[in-house]
N, C-alpha and C positions, 0 to 999 in steps of 0.2 A: 590723718585727716586734720584739717585746720580747725582750731577751736574758735567758735563764735562767742565773743564776749558780750556783745550787744546786738539784739535782734528786735526790730520794730516792724510791725506789719499793719498798714492802713491806719496809722495813728493820727488822730484828730484831737485838737484842743480848742474848746470854746471858752471865751471869757464873757460872762454875763455883763450886759451894758446897763441893765436896770439896777437901781439902788433903792435903799430905804424900804418902805412898807411893801412895795411891789415884789421885792425879793423875798421878804419875810413870809408873805402869803403864797407866793408861787416861785420857789427857788430855782426851778429848772427853766431854761429859756423855752419859749413856746413857738418862736418863729425866727426867721433870719434877721429881723430887726431887733431881736432881743439879745443878740450875742455877736461878738466878733470872733471869727475863726482864725486862731493864731497859727495853728498847724492844720494842714488839710491833706490827709491821705499819704503821710510820710512812710515810706519803706526804706529800711536801713539795716545792713548787717556790718558789724565792725569785728574783725578777727584779731586774735592775739598778736601783739607787736605792731599794730597799725597806728599811724599818726594821722589822724583825721582833723582837717580844719573845716569849720562851718563858717561860710562867708555870706554876705548880703548886706543890704542897706539896713538902717535903723528901722525896727518894726517888722523885719523879715521873718522873725520867729526863731532866731538863733538861741537867745537865752531861754526861751520857752522849751526848745528841744533839749538843751542841757538839763533843765529842771525835770523834765520827764525822765530822762535817762538816770538822773540822780535819785528818783523816787520821791521828789519833793512835790511834784505836780502830777496827779493822775490823769491819763488821757480820757477824753470824752468818748472816744470811739477807738477801736483798734486794740492791738496786742503788743506788749513789750516784755521781753525777757532779758534780764541782765545776769550774767554768770561771773561773779567775782566781787571783791570788796571795792567800793567806790569812794573816792576822795573828791568831793566837789569844792572847788576853789572859786567861789564868787560870793557877792554880797558879804564882803569880809567882816563887817561889823556885826552881822547877824550871828547870834549864838554866843557872842562874847558876853561875859559878866563884867559890865563896864567899871564897876567899882573894885573888882579884883585885879590883882597884879597880872603881868605877863606870865610869870611862873605858874600861878594858880590857873590861868586860862589854858596853859599847855596841858596841865594835869586834867582839867575838865574835858577838854576836846579829845585827848588821848583815850580817856575812859569811854567817851561816847563812841569812839571809833574802834573799841574792842580790846585795848591793851589792859593788862592787869596793873595794879598798883606797883608791883615789883618791876615789871617791864617799863613802866613810865619812869621810875626813878633811875633805872639803868640807862635810859635813852635821853633823859633830861639834859645832861651836859652837851651831847651832840646837837640836840635841837637848839639849845641856847647858843652854842658856838656858831651853827650855820646861820641863825637869825642875825647875828652880829648886832644885836640890840643892847648888849652889855648891861649897864646899870638900869636901863629903862625897863628891863624885865621885872624889876622890883617895884615898879610904879604902877598905879591903876591904868588900865587900858583906855580909860576915858581921856587920858592925856596924849594918846597916840595919834599920829597923823595917818592918812589913808595908806601911805607907803609903809608905815610901821605895821599896820594891820596885815598888809600883804606879806611882809616878812614873817610875822608870827604864824599866820595861818598856813602859809606855804611850808615853812620849816617843820611844823608839827605834822601836817598831812603827809608829807613826802618821807619823813622819818619812819612813818608807820608802814611804808612800802605797799601802797595800794595796788590792786590789780588794774584799776581803771582810774585815770586821773582826768578830771574835768576842769578846764580852766576858761574863765570868761574874760572879757575885755579888761576888767579891773586889774588883771596881772600887770598891765602896763604902768600902773601907779608906782611900782618900785623904781629905784634909780637905776642908772645904766649899770653900775657895778653889780647890784644884786640881780638885775635881769640876766646878766652874763652867767653868774654862778647858778642861778635857778635853771637856766637853759641847760647847762651841763648836767645838773641833777636830773632833769626831765629826760635827757638823752640817755643817762645811765639807767634810769627806770625802764625806758624803751628797750635798751639793750638786754634787759632781763626778761623781755617778752611782755612788758606791761603795755597797756593801751593808753594813748593820749588823744583826747578830744578837746579841741581848742577853738574858741571863737575870737576873732580879732578884726579890726579894720586895718591893721598894719599888715599889708599884703606881702611886704618884704619878709617879715617874720614868719608869716604863713608859709611862704615858699621855702624858707630856710628850715623850719621845724617839721613840716608835714609832707607826707608822700601822697596823700589823697585829699581831695576837697569836695565838699558838698555845698552847692549854691542854693540858697533859699530866697524866695521872693514871695512876700505876702503869704507865707505858710506853705508854698508849693516848692517842691524840689525842681529846680531848673536844670541842674547838671550835677553829675557825680562821677568823678574819675581822677586821673593823675592831676596833681596840684597845679602845675603850670598851665595845663590845658583849661582847667575850669576857671582859674584866675584870669587867664587871657580872655575867655569868653565873657566873664563877668565885666571886665574892664571895657570890652568892646560895647557891651549893652549900656553901661553907664555913660560912655562917651558918644553913644548914638551911632556907633559904627558897626 
């Protein structure tokens, strides 16, 4: 029987539109004008070894869906079950101790992801080598570019060998060389039965990496199926054809 790693049923997410005292005295939205529905009744099952792309225009709900799967954002309605360790790779600066070095941040992040101190020290050389950040790992991460954040976060998360890898558009901030070796590492994880869920506007990369695609539009699932079919349907809609 195929193992289901991610299972969403009727998931809705509302973002409150009110601010200030109105939220303080009445934090829950009272009507349709009080909230924006970012996800609306999303049903999704992702099985072991699948490579799923989430596509759609800006504001479609792609990043919201990733955050729900990661456990960062609770659904307003619906049910979600995630079976396995999750490595979310987005908002790369979030969670970094900006005054600490790259090495120190590797240790902090690895601890948060469940490794022991001994395991971290054993894996630290491999993480450092894969990141290719060299002497910069001894510098405070506040000096890092976005691409360097990507390298550090990706190298740490994937060395921990997660069951479910979530990658947002920011992955594209890495340079072409790092993007190539990162792609090879992702495929190696997938070969071991790991799950990849990937959002990007780079449809060429989506077609290359993913075997299945989910098209979102204003929080609704428009299509879910083989990548090329869903990407073609999305492009026809975008072009008005």
